[in-house]
BAMAR-217018 format. One record per residue (C-alpha): x, y, z. Coordinates in steps of 0.02 Angstrom, whole numbers, plus 50000, padded with zeros to 5 digits. Layout:
N
XYZ/...
! end
This chain:
485
525634796457354/525444777057352/526544775657215/527904787657293/527824776657453/528294760757347/529614768357250/530414773357420/530254755557478/530924747657329/532614759957341/532794754657518/532744736357483/533914736157336/535134746357457/535144732457568/535294719357459/536884727357385/537704728657558/537244710557598/538304704857432/539684715457481/540004708557645/539724691957587/541284696057467/542304700657597/542204686557705/542494673657546/544394668157551/545604675857425/545674660957310/543664661657288/543624680357241/544744677257088/543624673356942/544904662556860/545474653657014/544284638157005/543454639756843/542664626756775/543114628356599/542244610956540/540554615656613/540754632656520/540934624056356/542704630856330/543484622756175/545424622856182/546274627456023/547324615455928/549134616355992/548674623556137/548814616656325/547124617256418/546964630456535/547044619356688/548784613856645/549344633356683/550024636656872/549444653656895/548324666556857/548024674856701/549284690256656/548484705656589/549184707256411/550624721156412/550934718056602/552764712456653/553144702956818/554494709756933/555144703457085/554064717657181/552454712357111/551304699157181/551484682857106/552644669457082/554044681157038/555174684456883/554984665956820/553214666856856/552664668956660/552474651656622/551044650556737/550124664456641/549844672856467/551384683856423/551304698156328/551694696556145/553564697656109/554204693756289/554844681456367/555284673056554/555894689156650/554954703656562/556454703456440/556304707856260/556544692856130/557534703056023/556074710255906/555154721556013/556444735555991/556744733555810/556214743355664/554884731755606/553244738455556/552064744155698/553414740555829/554904746755924/555724764455954/555264768655776/553554774455823/552684761055750/552964769055574/553984758855458/553354767655303/553954783355216/554794776255050/556574771955004/557214782355147/556514769355273/555744768055435/557254772055531/557094791455461/555444794655583/555404806655723/556664798555820/558064800455677/559374788055645/559474784555842/557864780055864/558194761755796/559704758855905/561024764655788/562124773555926/561564759656051/560204769556137/559924786056197/560924802056125/562114799355979/563384808956054/563384797756205/564554785256098/565094798055959/565874810956097/567154798456146/568074799655994/567964819256003/569854828055979/569654841056082/568794834256239/568724815156214/566794816156284/566984827856441/565774838956335/566564852856230/565694866056116/565854855355977/565064840756053/563714851656122/563264860055977/562934845455860/561614832955892/561444819155752/559844813055818/559004825155710/559834818555528/558594804355507/557204816055542/557514827755413/558104816655289/556494807655327/555524823755244/556524819055078/555504803955051/554804800954883/553074806554864/551584803354742/550674788854669/551474775254557/550054777154448/550104794854428/550424802054254/551974810954224/551784829354217/552634845354249/552274865154218/554004870954232/555844863954249/557314873454267/559134863654257/560844869054250/561604860454117/563544855154097/564114850153913/565624846453808/565774844153641/566954836553511/568114846253402/568214846353223/569594848953113/570844835653187/572494838053255/573334847053101/575184853253141/575224871753147/577024878953195/578964870853187/580304875653302/581654876653154/581524877252977/580944861952883/579954846452944/580674832952953/581814835353050/581254851253151/580014846153285/578274853253296/577954862353452/576154869153407/574634858453345/572684861853313/572284847553453/573314858753580/571744870353599/570164859053608/568874870653687/567514858053697/568624845653832/568004854753980/566154855954031/565234872554006/563974879054101/562314882454037/560354882254069/558874870754017/557264877254042/555664869353977/553754873954008/552104863453970/550394868153946/548904854953936/548314851853769/546884838353784/546874822453868/548504815953899/549334828553787/550174845753797/551234857853715/553144859553777/554374873853735/556174870353776/557764879653784/559554873953814/561094881853792/562194897353845/563584885753849/565094894453800/566784886553782/568624893853746/570224886553738/572144894353701/573884887853668/575334895253610/577264894253599/578704906353607/580604907253564/581854920753587/582894914253430/581424918053316/581374901953238/579624896653237/578904891453066/577064889953000/576214876952910/575534890552794/577244891352710/577544872352725/578624877752880/579804889352783/579884882452615/580024897052554/579694907652717/578394921152721/578984936952808/577334939152898/577214921852965/578894912852982/580504916153080/579274922853235/579634923753420/577764918053460/576334908653374/574634905253452/572984898053422/571314900053509/569724891953484/567814898453552/566184888853529/564314894053577/562744882553578/560874887453585/559424875153551/557564877753547/556144865753534/554284867853510/553404850753511/551744843153534/551784826953671/550664814053702/550894803453850/550184785153884/550174773354033/550634755454024/549794739954114/550054739654300/550714758054303/552474751754314/552884758954133/552244775154043/552894783053898/552544797653762/552844801553587/552994819253511/553254828653348/553754847053334/554974858653277/556844861853322/558084875553305/560054873853347/561304886453322/563184881453347/564564895153341/566314890953312/567834903753293/569694900353259/570984912853289/572754911253231/574264923753251/576104925353233/577274937753279/579044942853256/580534953653208/580064954053019/578184956853033/576434951153104/574914938853060/573144938853126/571824927953045/570114923153121/568814911353061/566874913753125/565724899853084/563824899753123/562864884153096/560934887653092/559994873153095/558094871753085/556884857953036/555534844853100/555744831853226/555054817253315/555204805753454/554674799653631/555224792553791/554844778353910/554854778354090/554934766854232/554084770054395/555314761454524/554344767454656/552864779654697/553874797454657/555454788454600/555684787654393/556964782954271/556714787554089/557464787153919/557054797153777/557584799053591/557204813253462/557784813753281/557584828353168/557964832152991/558594850052968/559184861652848/560934868652901/561484886052849/563104889352878/563654907152886/565584912252903/566714927552912/568424925052861/569624938352895/571664940252886/572634956852935/574554954852901/575984968252870/576334961952697/574694955552639/573094963352592/571794965452739/570364957352687/568604949552768/567834935652649/565884932852692/565144916952626/563464905552654/563334887052630/561644877452641/561244858852661/560184845352734/560874837352888/560114824553019/560274827453205/559724816453345/559624818153543/559644804953677/559214808153854/559334798354017/558264805554157/558044803154332/556564811754440/556294811754626/554704819554698/554534827954858/552834833454875/551524838654746/552394853154660/554164849554680/555414836254599/557314834454593/557884831454429/559544826154339/559934819554166/561134814354041/561034823853871/561974819553713/561614828353547/562374823553381/562404831053210/563144829353061/564234841152928/564334854553050/565574869153005/567014872953112/568194888153104/569914883453018/571464894452928/571394891852745/573044889952673/572644891452496/571534908952538/572994916252648/574354913852503/573094920852382/573004936952472/574724940652420/574954956052293/574694950652113/573704932752152/571984929852124/570794929052289/570274911352328/568704908452458/569124896652595/568434880052589/567284873652730/567894861452857/566434850752899/566334836953036/565094827953155/564754835753324/564444828153472/563884839253628/563454827553799/563484830853974/562414831254139/561074843254210/560444844554386/558834854554423/556944855054473/555284852454420/553634862854460/551824858754470/550684871954489/
! end
C-alpha cells in the first residue's frame, strides 16, 4: 500500500509539470519558439565548413530539404530562397535548374534508373516520352497534330496508337549477362542465305548464224550463273560439355539449292552450237535449230564434329577457343544443255557430286563489347580427300544415247571464315547473326564435253568426258538464335 501511494503521487506530479511547460511555451513569442531563430552557433561549438557563409549571415529560417516556397506559403515569398537552405537541383522560385528532369542517374522522370545496358536509361518504365522526348506528357499530344485524318482532333488512328509503350518494350531487349561469363550454348538454329561462284568460265555456246565471226554470240555459259542469287538453307549446331572449358560440337549447314536457266529462240532456224564450231560442218542434231538453252543446278551440305576448348583472356574483354575434328562437305552441280529444230534434237546433262571428307583444325576469338554483347571471328582449315562422282548423259536423234559414269579422287584444301555477333536477351536466349565464307580448291563442275559428244557418232571411239575443276567460294549471311538449358 505504501508503494502504490508513492507511485500515484509521482504520476500526478509529472503531469502537473508537463502542463506548466506547455503553458509557458504558449506564452512565449513566436520568434522564441523557433529553435533556429536566435541560435548561438559559436557557443555550441559549430564550425563553418570552408567556403560556406556563417549561418548567422542567412536572413531567414532553414527550409526543409525538398520543400519549395510559393507565394501562398509562410516566409518571404518566392524570392526567399537566399535566406534558407535550398533543395538540391533547385534555384530561386522553386524552378528546375535544367538537370532535375533529365535522365541522369537517379534523377528526373526516368524513375531514377539510368541503367539497362546499351538500350539506355530512357527505355525504362515511362518509355521514350519519359525523358521529355515529346515535350512532356503523351507522345500523341504532339504527334497527333500531324495526323492526315484529324489534325489532332482525335480520330481512331490517333487513339489506337500510343508510342509511350515503345521505349518500355525496347527496354526489355537490353543485353543480359556478365562480361566475364564464358561463352556457351547448347543449341543454335540459324537461317542461312548463301551464294557461290560458278566454275567453267563464260564459254560461248550458241551463235545466231553460221560461222563465228562474224555471226554474233547469243548464248553463253555465263548467262546461267545459278550461284549469283542467295539461296535459303539452315545451320544447326549442338554442344555438349566435355571437361572443364571443353565441349563436343556437332554442326550441320546446308540445304541451299540454286538453279538458273537461260535460252534463245529463232523462228528462222539459224542457231548453231559450239560443238560443231558453229556449223563447220553443221550437225543435224544441234545446228540450224530454233531453240537452244542452258540450265545449271547446285546444292550444298556440310557436317562437322569437333572438340572445342575455350579460354578467357585478361580482364575478360577477350576470350577465345581452339578446336579440332572431322568435316564432310558435299557440293552437287549439274549442267543441262539442249537444242531443238526442224532436223532433230539434242539433250545432254552432266551431274557432278563432290564428296569432301577429312580432318580440320581452327579456333575463334571473341570481343566482349558489353555484358551480353559479343563480336567474334573464327577460322577453320581442313585437309580433305575429294571424291568426285559424275554421270554424263547424252540423248539425240542421230547419236547413240549414252550414259557415262566416272569417279575421280584427289586431295584438296578447304577453309572457312566466320564473323559472328551475339546479343543475349536473358539466361536462355540469344540473338545470333553471322557472315560465312567457305572456300575449297579443285571442285568438279558440270560441263558439256565437246569431244565426248562428237565421239558418240556412229563409227567413232568413245572418249570419256574430262573434268572441269575450279575453285569454289560459298558465302552469305545468317540470322538465328542460341539456346541454353
